N, C-alpha and C positions, 0 to 999 in steps of 0.2 A: 499218521503225525506227514504232513506232503508238506512241504515246502513252495511257494510261490510266489511269481513276483509280479507287477500289473506295471504299466505303461502310465505314467505321468506327461498329461498335455493339454496346456494352456493356452487356447488361443483367441484374441491378441489379449497380451498381459495391457491390465487398465488400472486407473486409478481406485476401484475398486474390487475389493478380494473376490480370485475366482478361483473355482475350484479346479487344479488343474488333473485328479485324480481320486477315487474313493473307491477304498475298501469296505462291506457290510455286512452282514451274516443274513443271509436267504431263509428259506423257507424252513429250509433243515436247519436247526442250531448247533453248530461248531464255534465254541472260542476260539478268536482268532489274535495270534499274536506278533503285532509289531516288532522286526529287528531291524528297519536300516532303512533310509530314504535318502534316496541321493537326487542330487534337482540341481540345474542351471537353467540359461538363457541361448535362444536360439532362434538366427533372425539377423534382421537390420539392428545394430547398436545405433543407442544417441548422440548425438555430435557432442555432447555435455556428458560428460561422467554420470551417471547415478545410482542411484541405488534401488534395490527389488526387495521386498518382504515376501519372507515366504512361513506358515503358518503351517502347525497341523492340529486340527480340532475335532473333537467328536461333533455325530450326528444322532438325531434317533429318529426323525420324520425324513422318507425317501419318497414317499407317492409327491412334492411338487417336482423331483429333479427329473432333469432329461440330460441326455448325453449319447454318447456312443460308448455301447453297454459291449462288454468280452470278456470270454472267457481266460481267469492268470494262467499265465503258464508256470508248469512243474519246470523245478528246478532239476529233478530226479525223473526224466519219462518214464522210469515203474513205478511210480508210486499213481493211487487213485486219482481219476480228477477234481480238483479243488472245489468245494460246496460252496464256498467265499466268491461273493458277488461284487464286478467290477464295475466300472465306467470314468470315461474321463472326455474330455471335449463337449462341454457340459455349456448348454445354452439354458438352462437352467438351475439354478443352484439348492442345495439341500438344505433342510432348517438345522443349523448348528443350535448344540445347547448352551445355556449361558454361562455366565462367568462362577468358575468356582463348581460346576458340573464339567468341564472338560471343552472350553474355550481357550485357544494359546495353550495345548499342551505345551506344546513348543513351537519358539518364535524363533526367526534369526535372519537378519539383513544382510545381505551379501551383493557388490560390486556388479554392476552388468555383465562384467566379463569375467565372473567370478566362477564357480559350482561349489556346493558343501557337500560333505557326508557327513549323516548323522547314523549310529550304531551303537546299540546296545553293547555295553562288554559282557554282560552274562546274562545267563538266561531268565534271573529278575531282574532284570532292567528292561524286559521287553514292554511295549505298550499293548495291553490289551483291551480286547475289543470283547463283550461278556459273551455268552450265547443265547442271547435273547436279537430275537426276527427285529430286523431294521438298527439295527445300531451298527454304527458304524465310524470309521476315521476318513478325514477328507485333508489333503494338502492342496492349500490353495496361496495363490500370492497377488501382488497388487506392486505398482510403481508409480511414481509420487509422479512423475513425468506424464504417462497415461500415454494417447496415441502420439506421442514425440519419438516413445520408445514402442517401433513398432516387430518385437521379438514376441515369442510363443516359450511357456515355461516349460520345459521338458525335463524326463528323473522316471525314475523309478521306485515304487512301496515293496521290499520283498517283505515276507509272514510268515507263521506256519501257521497249522491251522491242528486242532486238538480235540 
């Protein structure tokens, strides 16, 4: 049961959802339990206050997505390397599942100067990813003022493999 974290980075934030970070089950299937997500904005702020919407959704198709792949960082360096796959700085989005199947599992609106932390209350509140290849979670954001908000979405997603 290894605990790990991945960095969320979406640059730049626009008027359509852009995935900042994603975790998914790779070829060696292990169940993923997301227990924390933290996110905020970094960069040049808009001269007028604006809201940013963050969303946590499920996806089941990774073939079309492109970005910077990396190995999740272990919270305890003595644990075995995680099998969970991770990516950020997306250039092509994954295919998100439809409403009722995990689209908009969580959704938050925060001010451009704000940050947010979601944490499950106990083990039963984790957001689960089944041990099925290519199943995953994406943390994505958008801002209604688009290019006037020259910022990046940043944060992290922390999880346990079982």
